[in-house]
C-alpha positions in Angstrom: 118.5 117.5 104.8 119.9 114.1 105.4 119.6 111.2 102.9 121.7 108.4 101.8 124.7 108.9 99.5 127.3 111.7 99.3 124.5 114.2 98.9 121.2 113.6 100.5 119.3 113.4 97.3 116.2 111.3 96.6 116.3 109.5 93.3 113.1 108.6 91.6 112.3 106.2 88.8 110.5 107.1 85.5 107.0 105.8 86.3 105.8 104.5 89.6 102.7 103.9 91.7 104.5 104.5 95.0 106.9 107.1 96.4 108.4 106.8 99.9 110.3 109.2 102.1 111.8 108.8 105.6 112.2 111.5 108.1 114.6 111.0 111.0 114.3 112.4 114.5 116.6 113.3 117.4 116.5 111.1 120.5 113.3 111.4 122.6 111.9 114.2 120.4 108.9 114.6 118.0 110.0 118.0 116.6 111.5 117.8 113.2 115.0 119.3 112.7 115.4 122.0 110.1 117.5 119.6 108.0 114.9 116.9 108.0 112.1 119.5 107.3 113.9 120.8 104.3 114.4 117.2 103.1 110.7 116.6 103.5 109.7 119.8 101.7 112.0 118.9 98.8 110.2 115.6 98.6 106.8 117.3 98.6 107.9 119.6 95.8 108.2 116.6 93.5 104.6 115.7 94.1 101.7 116.8 92.0 98.5 116.9 94.1 96.4 115.9 91.2 98.3 112.6 90.9 98.2 111.7 94.6 95.8 108.9 95.5 96.6 108.6 99.2 99.2 109.4 101.8 100.2 107.1 104.7 102.3 108.2 107.7 103.9 105.8 110.1 106.0 106.8 113.2 108.7 104.7 114.9 111.0 104.9 117.9 114.2 103.2 118.9 114.2 100.6 121.7 115.4 102.9 124.5 112.7 103.5 127.1 109.4 102.0 128.0 107.3 100.5 125.3 104.2 102.5 126.2 106.2 105.8 126.1 107.7 104.9 122.8 104.3 104.1 121.3 103.0 107.5 122.3 106.2 109.2 120.9 105.9 107.4 117.6 102.3 108.7 117.2 103.4 112.2 118.0 106.1 112.0 115.3 103.6 110.8 112.8 101.2 113.7 113.7 104.0 116.2 113.5 104.7 115.1 109.9 101.0 115.4 109.1 100.9 119.0 110.3 103.8 119.9 108.0 102.1 118.3 105.0 98.8 120.1 105.7 100.7 123.4 106.1 102.3 122.8 102.7 99.0 122.3 100.9 98.5 118.6 100.9 94.7 118.0 101.1 93.8 116.3 104.4 91.4 114.1 102.6 94.4 112.5 100.8 96.0 111.5 104.2 94.4 108.1 104.8 96.5 106.7 107.7 98.5 108.4 110.5 99.7 105.9 113.0 102.5 105.2 115.5 104.1 101.8 115.4 106.1 102.1 118.6 109.7 101.0 118.9 111.8 99.0 116.5 114.0 96.5 118.2 117.7 96.9 118.0 119.2 94.4 115.5 122.9 93.8 115.3 124.5 94.7 112.0 128.2 93.9 111.7 129.2 97.2 110.0 127.1 99.6 112.1 127.3 100.9 115.7 124.3 100.6 118.1 124.0 104.4 118.1 123.7 104.6 114.3 121.2 101.7 114.1 119.0 103.3 116.8 119.3 106.7 115.0 117.9 105.0 111.8 115.0 103.6 113.9 113.9 107.1 115.1 111.9 107.9 112.1 108.6 108.5 110.3 108.0 106.6 107.0 105.9 108.4 104.4 104.2 106.4 101.7 102.5 108.2 98.8 100.4 106.3 96.3 100.3 108.0 92.8 98.2 107.5 89.7 100.0 105.2 87.3 100.3 107.7 84.4 102.4 110.2 86.3 106.0 110.6 85.2 108.3 111.1 88.2 111.3 113.4 88.3 114.8 111.8 88.5 115.9 114.6 90.9 114.2 116.6 93.6 113.8 120.3 93.1 116.4 122.2 95.0 115.0 125.3 96.6 116.6 128.2 98.4 117.3 127.3 102.0 117.8 123.5 101.3 120.8 122.0 103.0 122.8 119.3 101.2 124.9 117.2 103.5 128.1 115.7 102.0 127.8 112.4 103.7 130.9 110.5 104.9 133.0 113.7 104.6 134.7 113.4 107.9 137.6 115.3 109.4 140.4 114.2 111.8 139.7 115.3 115.4 140.9 118.9 115.9 142.0 119.4 112.3 140.7 120.5 108.9 142.2 117.4 107.2 140.0 114.7 105.9 140.0 111.2 107.0 141.6 108.9 104.4 138.2 107.4 103.4 136.6 110.9 102.8 138.5 112.0 99.7 136.2 110.0 97.5 133.1 111.6 99.0 134.5 115.1 98.2 135.2 114.0 94.7 131.7 112.8 94.2 130.3 116.0 95.7 132.2 118.1 93.2 130.9 116.0 90.3 127.4 116.4 91.5 127.3 120.1 92.0 129.7 121.4 89.4 127.1 122.0 86.7 124.0 122.7 88.8 122.6 126.2 88.5 122.7 127.6 92.0 125.0 129.5 94.3 125.7 128.1 97.7 127.3 128.5 101.1 129.7 125.9 102.4 129.0 125.5 106.2 131.5 123.9 108.5 130.6 122.2 111.8 132.4 120.8 114.8 131.7 118.4 117.7 132.5 118.3 121.3 132.7 121.9 122.4 131.0 123.5 125.3 127.8 125.2 124.2 127.7 126.5 120.6 131.2 127.9 120.3 133.8 126.9 117.8 136.6 124.4 118.4 140.3 125.0 118.4 142.3 124.2 115.2 145.2 122.2 116.6 147.4 123.2 113.6 147.1 126.9 114.3 145.8 127.0 117.9 143.0 129.4 116.8 139.3 128.8 117.7 138.0 128.7 114.2 138.0 125.0 113.3 134.5 125.0 111.7 135.6 127.9 109.5 138.8 126.3 108.2 137.0 123.0 107.5 134.5 124.9 105.3 137.4 126.7 103.7 139.1 123.4 103.0 136.1 122.4 100.9 135.9 125.8 99.3 139.5 125.7 98.2 139.0 122.2 96.8 136.0 123.2 94.7 137.8 126.4 93.6 140.9 124.4 92.5 138.6 122.0 90.6 137.1 124.8 88.6 133.9 126.0 90.4 133.5 129.7 90.0 134.2 131.7 93.2 131.1 133.8 92.4 128.9 130.7 93.1 130.1 130.0 96.6 131.1 131.4 100.0 132.0 129.6 103.2 131.3 130.0 106.9 131.8 128.2 110.2 128.9 127.4 112.5 130.8 125.9 115.4 128.7 123.6 117.5 125.4 125.3 116.9 123.8 122.4 115.1 124.8 119.0 116.4 123.1 116.0 114.9 122.7 114.1 118.2 124.6 111.1 117.1 128.3 110.0 117.3 130.8 112.9 117.6 132.4 112.2 114.2 129.1 112.9 112.5 129.2 116.5 113.8 132.7 117.0 112.2 131.0 117.7 108.9 130.4 120.1 106.1 127.0 121.0 104.6 126.1 123.0 101.5 123.2 125.6 101.9 121.5 126.6 98.6 121.4 130.4 98.4 119.7 131.1 95.1 119.7 130.4 91.4 123.0 131.3 89.9 
C-alpha cells in the first residue's frame, strides 16, 4: 500500500462531490502489486455504493518505449483496475469511463530523479463522483492484511542504521500508530541481493539484514511505549522489491494482523 506521507494513508475531507485515488504499477506491467491492491481496497472500503454517481478509470504509462505500445499498456492497466472494482462489488453500471491515455512525457523536476518521476507516471487514476450529502471519512478503514509503508524511512547500505533524514519519519510513524487498535508485524526489506535471499549485516557479518532492520523499528516502538503484545517483527529479504531505486527497497513496512 503506497501513498504519500510517512504512512500511505488517504486523507478525506468532510463533504465532497469527488474522491480520487492513484494506483502505481511496476515497469512494463499491467498487473497490480499486492501493496497497490491493498491500497485500492482500503480506498474502496471508504465508499458507500448508494452514494456513488459514477466511476472513471484512466491509465497512463511512462515515456519509455513506443507510443503505440504504451497506449495499449495504459488501457490494460485501466481494465485491470476495473476488474478489481467489479470483483469487489462495484456495480458495472456505475463505471462510466475506462480508458488508456498512453504515455506521460518526462518532465524535469529539480528535486526528483528521472526514475522516480517515471515511476509516478506509471499509474491509473481513479475518479469517483459522489452525491453531495455524503459525509466522507477522515481516515481509510484499515483491514487485516493491509500493508502500511513508512515512507522515507531509509537505511544506510548494509546496516540497520537509519539515514540522518529518516529519524523524523520514524517519529511520525510512532505518533500515528501508537493509539490505533490493531496488532501488526514489522517487516524488513533489503535491496541488491541475488534472488530473494537476505543481505549481509556489515556490522555482524550475518545474513539477516532485513531482520535486524525490522528489529530496529520494533525496539524503537517498544522503547517509546507500544505494548510488545501488539507487535512482532520479521525479515523478508529481497522477496518484494519495488522496482525503483535501490534505496527504496531498504525499507520497513507494517502489516496489519488483526484488531487488538
